[in-house]
C-alpha positions, -999 to 999 in steps of 0.1 A, spaced: 0 0 0 13 35 -9 23 56 21 4 88 17 15 117 40 -15 135 55 -23 169 40 -10 200 58 -35 216 81 -55 245 68 -38 279 75 -68 290 95 -66 259 117 -29 266 125 -39 302 133 -68 290 155 -46 265 173 -21 291 183 -47 317 190 -62 293 216 -29 287 232 -21 253 216 14 240 207 21 238 170 39 207 156 69 213 135 50 201 104 23 227 108 48 254 112 67 243 82 36 241 61 25 276 71 60 290 64 59 273 30 26 291 23 41 324 33 70 318 8 48 307 -22 20 332 -16 -7 307 -8 -9 323 27 -26 356 24 -13 388 40 -43 387 64 -35 351 74 2 360 80 -8 390 101 -32 369 121 -6 343 127 19 370 138 -7 384 162 -15 350 176 22 344 183 25 378 198 -1 371 224 4 333 229 42 329 223 61 299 211 80 274 232 116 265 225 108 237 201 82 258 182 107 287 181 134 264 167 110 249 141 99 283 129 136 295 126 146 264 107 116 265 83 122 302 75 160 296 70 152 267 47 126 286 27 153 296 3 189 291 -5 215 286 22 250 300 14 283 282 18 317 299 21 340 269 21 367 287 1 373 316 25 406 317 44 390 333 75 359 329 96 325 340 84 310 363 111 282 387 116 264 409 141 228 418 144 210 445 164 175 444 176 171 480 165 175 514 180 175 551 173 208 563 157 222 528 156 247 529 128 271 504 143 269 480 114 284 506 91 316 506 111 317 471 126 316 451 94 347 468 79 365 467 113 361 429 115 370 425 79 402 445 85 411 420 113 408 389 90 371 381 93 346 379 65 312 396 71 283 388 48 259 411 66 222 407 55 204 437 71 169 451 72 150 483 67 135 505 94 112 486 117 87 505 138 104 537 153 139 524 146 161 531 116 173 504 92 208 498 79 196 494 44 178 528 45 210 544 56 230 528 28 204 538 2 214 574 9 247 566 -8 243 572 -46 248 540 -66 252 517 -36 233 485 -45 216 470 -14 201 442 -35 229 427 -56 226 392 -70 243 365 -49 273 362 -73 280 399 -67 274 395 -30 299 367 -28 325 385 -49 324 416 -27 326 396 5 357 378 -8 375 409 -21 365 436 4 360 413 34 325 426 40 292 434 22 261 449 38 231 441 17 194 433 20 177 400 17 176 387 -18 147 367 -31 168 335 -26 176 340 11 149 333 37 120 345 15 94 337 41 111 361 65 112 388 39 74 388 36 67 383 73 92 411 83 72 437 63 39 425 78 52 427 113 63 463 108 27 475 100 7 452 124 22 461 158 38 427 162 74 438 161 81 432 198 73 394 198 104 375 211 97 343 190 91 363 158 122 384 164 143 353 171 131 335 140 134 365 118 170 373 129 183 337 129 167 325 97 186 352 78 218 344 97 215 306 92 208 312 55 239 334 52 261 304 62 277 320 93 303 305 116 297 330 145 272 356 154 271 384 180 238 399 190 233 435 201 201 435 221 189 470 230 171 480 262 157 513 273 133 540 261 143 536 224 144 498 223 116 473 214 125 456 246 124 486 269 126 467 301 160 451 310 145 418 320 127 416 286 160 423 268 177 396 288 150 372 278 154 380 242 192 378 244 190 344 260 163 332 235 184 342 205 216 328 219 200 295 230 182 290 197 212 298 176 236 276 196 211 247 194 211 253 156 249 250 155 257 287 152 280 299 180 264 331 194 270 356 221 246 385 230 254 418 245 227 438 261 233 475 254 217 508 264 191 526 242 180 552 267 194 578 244 203 581 208 234 560 199 259 585 186 250 621 176 226 615 147 193 599 138 184 598 101 198 580 71 223 603 53 232 620 86 241 586 102 262 577 72 281 610 76 287 601 113 299 566 104 324 581 79 336 605 105 340 576 130 360 555 105 383 583 94 388 595 130 372 629 125 348 623 154 339 593 176 312 595 201 322 578 233 291 555 237 291 546 200 328 537 202 322 516 233 294 495 218 312 491 184 345 479 200 327 455 224 308 439 196 340 437 174 359 420 203 332 394 207 331 387 169 368 383 166 370 360 196 341 338 183 359 335 150 392 324 166 410 355 154 416 367 190 423 350 223 391 364 239 370 396 237 396 419 252 422 409 227 396 412 199 388 447 211 425 457 209 427 444 174 396 464 164 411 496 180 443 490 159 423 486 127 405 519 134 437 537 143 457 528 112 429 533 87 425 497 76 388 497 86 381 528 66 398 513 36 375 482 39 344 504 41 355 524 10 362 492 -9 328 478 0 310 509 -11 329 512 -44 324 475 -53 287 477 -46 283 506 -70 289 536 -47 314 565 -52 350 554 -48 358 587 -30 329 588 -6 351 590 24 371 619 10 341 639 -2 309 627 15 292 661 12 293 659 -26 273 627 -26 251 625 5 218 644 3 211 674 24 178 687 37 164 720 26 159 733 62 184 730 91 173 743 124 187 741 160 164 732 188 172 751 220 158 743 254 132 765 270 157 770 299 194 762 301 202 731 320 214 695 318 198 667 299 183 644 325 162 619 305 153 611 269 122 595 254 143 579 227 114 563 210 97 597 206 129 609 188 127 580 164 91 588 157 100 624 151 124 612 124 96 591 108 73 622 109 100 641 90 99 615 63 130 596 74 110 564 81 79 546 70 43 545 83 35 518 57 58 492 42 57 508 7 63 544 18 92 562 3 119 577 25 135 611 25 171 602 32 183 637 40 161 644 70 167 636 107 184 649 138 221 659 142 242 670 171 218 653 196 228 660 232 233 631 255 221 625 291 242 645 315 253 671 289 245 708 293 222 725 268 216 763 264 215 790 238 249 780 225 245 742 227 211 730 213 193 698 223 196 688 186 197 702 151 167 693 129 171 686 92 138 689 75 122 693 41 102 724 50 99 750 77 66 735 89 82 701 92 111 716 111 89 733 136 69 702 143 100 682 148 115 708 170 85 707 193 87 669 194 123 670 204 116 695 232 89 672 245 111 641 243 141 655 261 139 665 298 163 693 309 169 700 346 193 719 368 212 691 384 241 668 371 230 634 360 251 602 360 248 580 329 249 542 329 272 520 309 267 517 271 273 479 273 252 465 302 260 428 302 270 397 282 246 368 277 252 333 263 218 317 266 230 292 292 213 287 325 227 309 353 
């Protein structure tokens, strides 16, 4: 007698089961993910599934099954010919988080290979691809042959998902952004790791944000996410470490696409390096180099990263990556000739002089979106020139000479609205304020 496999469950039955708190078998999850990939699952069904998972969660086995199914929904890359380890980093998203732009070339300069598959803005946070799209000619969606060539020659390539890699995640990612399901730990874990597993990595470092500008605002929630990612990745054979980092203020001094690229260029060339941004970048680099066996531990890796910044090797790798992906060969020397500038630039001064005591970082991210620097809907265009510059940090004085921030806007009316939003988001008081560490703690997903 022929052995006929049972038909997959109807999509609505899978949604119903999770909605009612049931545990989904791996086969049902795989069938649903296959439907997301081939389009037989509607956008409404995918949104309903995301919402059911948001409220009901997934256990460790379900989470692993969803991650594997999404990773296997397309091509899985192999880098067998490379002489060094294949490494990557991923951030859960923040405001002003341009770390990837510096970190990938730093690690490449130290002997690693970084095939970084990044995303666009999600919720109130900026996306690495949106930042890179502000560079004229830079191709964030090359074919896989070009991607491989650039990784091999420049040591790093930061691109978006191709149609071949984790296509199920590509569709679900866009739906999460517009259905208020971004913060779900199981969906975040599966989204991140499916892309990383498909990229053929040998080591991954997670930057899990916590604070007012993070999706996981509470520290305990960030710890849970860091542990979930590290535990799931290590179970899948991908060595992973997570750092929990602070997002109670903008990371660096800018928020907005072209403005962040300018700051990254200044960081790489040594023109200006914000202290907190440097701390996070070097900590992640040290972990990556240690995971890849290029350094005898995170501290030694950090020292290697500092040397690559100091002698210009990291800047050279960034320039090579940009040029080989279609951008200007002299971007580092002449960024203002290529990066777009906003029509209106206006400083935002406090009502009274004082010291920045607290920041609603999420509100600043929303202000950038309202300027046109992010999306309300998945298909919305972006104005890459707008955003915030010279953002004051917690504990810093602001007055008539030192603004809270400088708004870059497309019109006077937009600039005024953004200025009011910035004033509401930033608390200024008379007393000195201590700031916490930029890197809060290290997590490995193991029981403590």
